[in-house]
C-alpha positions as CSV (number, residue, x, y, z in Angstrom):
1,M,0.0,0.0,0.0
2,S,1.3,3.4,-0.8
3,Q,2.2,6.1,1.7
4,D,-0.7,8.3,0.5
5,Q,-3.8,6.4,1.5
6,G,-6.2,8.9,0.4
7,P,-8.9,10.9,2.1
8,L,-11.5,8.1,2.1
9,Y,-9.2,5.7,4.0
10,K,-8.4,8.4,6.6
11,L,-12.1,9.1,7.1
12,L,-13.0,5.5,7.5
13,K,-10.1,4.9,9.9
14,W,-11.3,7.8,12.1
15,V,-14.9,6.7,11.9
16,A,-13.9,3.2,13.0
17,I,-11.7,4.5,15.9
18,C,-14.4,7.0,17.1
19,G,-17.1,4.3,16.7
20,G,-15.1,1.8,18.8
21,V,-14.4,4.4,21.5
22,A,-18.1,5.4,21.6
23,W,-19.3,1.8,21.8
24,I,-16.9,1.0,24.7
25,S,-17.9,4.2,26.5
26,Y,-21.6,3.4,26.1
27,E,-21.2,-0.2,27.3
28,G,-19.1,1.0,30.3
29,Y,-21.7,3.7,31.1
30,R,-24.6,1.2,30.7
31,H,-22.8,-1.3,33.0
32,F,-22.0,1.1,35.8
33,A,-25.1,3.4,35.5
34,G,-27.4,0.3,35.6
35,M,-25.9,-0.9,38.9
36,A,-27.9,-0.5,42.1
37,P,-26.3,0.9,45.2
38,G,-23.9,-1.7,46.6
39,D,-23.6,-3.8,43.5
40,I,-19.8,-3.3,43.2
41,S,-19.2,-4.5,46.8
42,Y,-21.6,-7.4,46.1
43,I,-19.5,-8.4,43.0
44,D,-16.3,-8.2,45.1
45,G,-17.9,-10.3,47.8
46,N,-18.9,-12.9,45.3
47,N,-15.4,-13.1,44.0
48,L,-14.1,-13.6,47.6
49,F,-16.8,-16.2,48.2
50,K,-15.7,-18.1,45.1
51,A,-12.2,-18.0,46.4
52,G,-13.3,-19.6,49.7
53,L,-12.7,-16.4,51.7
54,Y,-16.1,-16.5,53.4
55,E,-15.4,-14.1,56.3
56,R,-14.1,-11.4,54.0
57,A,-17.0,-12.1,51.6
58,A,-19.5,-11.6,54.4
59,G,-17.9,-8.2,55.1
60,Y,-18.5,-7.1,51.5
61,F,-22.0,-8.4,51.5
62,K,-22.6,-6.4,54.7
63,T,-21.2,-3.3,53.0
64,T,-23.7,-3.9,50.1
65,L,-26.5,-4.1,52.7
66,E,-25.5,-0.8,54.3
67,A,-25.9,0.8,50.8
68,D,-29.1,-1.1,50.1
69,P,-30.8,-3.0,52.9
70,R,-33.2,-4.6,50.4
71,H,-30.5,-6.1,48.2
72,A,-31.9,-9.7,48.2
73,P,-28.9,-11.3,46.3
74,A,-26.5,-9.9,49.0
75,L,-28.7,-11.3,51.7
76,R,-28.7,-14.8,50.1
77,A,-24.9,-14.5,49.6
78,L,-24.4,-13.5,53.2
79,A,-26.5,-16.4,54.3
80,N,-24.3,-18.7,52.1
81,S,-21.2,-17.2,53.7
82,Y,-22.5,-17.8,57.2
83,V,-23.4,-21.4,56.3
84,Q,-19.8,-22.0,55.3
85,L,-18.6,-20.3,58.5
86,K,-21.0,-22.6,60.5
87,R,-22.8,-19.5,61.8
88,Y,-26.3,-20.9,61.3
89,D,-28.3,-18.5,63.4
90,D,-26.7,-15.6,61.5
91,A,-27.4,-17.4,58.2
92,L,-31.0,-17.9,59.2
93,T,-31.4,-14.2,60.1
94,A,-30.0,-13.2,56.7
95,I,-32.2,-15.6,54.6
96,E,-35.3,-14.6,56.6
97,R,-34.7,-11.0,55.6
98,A,-34.4,-12.1,51.9
99,I,-37.7,-14.1,52.3
100,A,-39.4,-11.0,53.7
101,I,-38.3,-9.0,50.6
102,D,-39.2,-11.7,48.1
103,P,-41.4,-14.5,49.6
104,E,-42.3,-15.9,46.2
105,F,-38.7,-16.7,45.1
106,A,-38.2,-20.5,45.6
107,G,-34.4,-20.1,45.9
108,N,-34.9,-18.2,49.2
109,I,-37.0,-21.0,50.6
110,A,-34.5,-23.7,49.3
111,L,-31.6,-21.8,50.9
112,R,-33.4,-21.6,54.2
113,G,-33.9,-25.4,53.9
114,I,-30.1,-25.7,53.4
115,V,-29.5,-23.6,56.5
116,Y,-31.9,-25.7,58.5
117,D,-30.2,-28.9,57.1
118,H,-26.7,-27.8,58.1
119,A,-28.0,-26.7,61.5
120,G,-29.4,-30.2,62.2
121,R,-33.0,-29.0,62.0
122,H,-33.9,-31.7,59.4
123,E,-37.7,-31.6,59.7
124,Q,-37.7,-27.9,58.9
125,A,-35.3,-28.5,56.1
126,I,-37.6,-31.1,54.6
127,A,-40.6,-28.8,54.8
128,D,-38.6,-26.0,53.1
129,Y,-37.2,-28.3,50.4
130,E,-40.8,-29.5,49.6
131,R,-42.2,-26.0,49.6
132,S,-39.4,-24.7,47.3
133,L,-40.0,-27.5,44.8
134,K,-43.7,-26.8,44.8
135,M,-43.1,-23.1,44.1
136,D,-40.6,-23.8,41.3
137,P,-40.1,-27.3,40.0
138,E,-37.1,-26.1,37.9
139,I,-35.1,-25.8,41.1
140,S,-34.9,-29.6,41.2
141,K,-32.5,-29.5,38.2
142,G,-29.7,-28.2,40.4
143,M,-26.5,-26.7,39.1
144,H,-26.5,-26.0,35.4
145,W,-23.8,-27.7,33.3
146,L,-22.3,-24.4,32.3
147,D,-21.9,-23.4,36.0
148,R,-20.3,-26.8,36.6
149,L,-17.9,-26.0,33.8
150,L,-17.1,-22.5,35.0
151,Y,-16.6,-23.6,38.6
152,N,-14.7,-26.8,37.5
153,V,-17.2,-29.1,39.3
154,Q,-16.4,-32.5,37.9
155,E,-19.4,-34.5,39.2
156,T,-23.0,-33.3,39.3
157,P,-23.6,-32.2,42.8
158,P,-26.7,-33.4,44.6
159,T,-29.8,-31.3,44.0
160,I,-32.4,-30.1,46.5
161,N,-34.6,-33.0,45.3
162,D,-31.8,-35.5,45.9
163,R,-31.3,-34.2,49.4
164,L,-35.0,-34.2,50.2
165,E,-35.4,-37.8,49.1
166,Y,-32.3,-38.8,51.1
167,L,-33.6,-37.0,54.3
168,K,-37.1,-38.5,53.9
169,G,-35.6,-42.0,53.6
170,Q,-33.4,-41.4,56.7
171,M,-36.3,-40.1,58.8
172,K,-38.1,-43.4,58.2
173,L,-35.3,-45.2,60.0
174,P,-35.0,-45.5,63.8
175,A,-33.1,-42.5,65.2
176,S,-30.1,-44.6,66.1
177,Q,-29.7,-45.7,62.5
178,R,-30.0,-42.4,60.8
179,V,-27.1,-40.8,59.0
180,L,-28.3,-37.2,58.4
181,S,-24.9,-35.7,57.7
182,M,-21.4,-36.8,56.6
183,P,-19.1,-33.9,57.5
184,E,-16.2,-35.3,55.3
185,L,-18.5,-35.4,52.2
186,D,-20.5,-32.3,53.1
187,G,-17.3,-30.3,53.3
188,K,-16.3,-31.3,49.8
189,Q,-19.4,-29.8,48.2
190,R,-18.7,-26.6,46.5
191,P,-21.2,-23.8,47.3
192,Y,-22.1,-21.5,44.4
193,E,-24.1,-18.4,43.8
194,R,-26.4,-18.2,40.8
């Protein structure tokens, strides 16, 4: 190509550059302008949660809730963090707040069941698992294959439905024969936030 590229080439080059800058600026504005108060600390908390830094993640979720006390995803994430920290009363308080905000979201009810399950309150866990499945049968599908790929989960983790059936089967046994938790297996399950 010659040194003199002509006025049409120069015009098209600058249109392309300006168009690219405008598009990137617009997408950046749309991303950040569309965020609710506390969303950035929520995203940071999620990253810490994924890294297994549950105490630090909980701090970021609390920061989110200071900015927006009705931030239901942050309440669910805070409850998940507390479950990982074995602070079940705090987890229950957080998920109860999320349920008060959105009582029709089956994920809130399922998460409360998980909290009850970890806390050893299995009858209440069964009731919440059943309720969440009635509210949204799709919840029985569990972790999506794409999430499993992104989080490098090799085996399909048990679903709410799997856990419900297991608990119901165990509750039929005499109390001395029940195996309601297996800490070594439970500890290997990877929590995730949808």
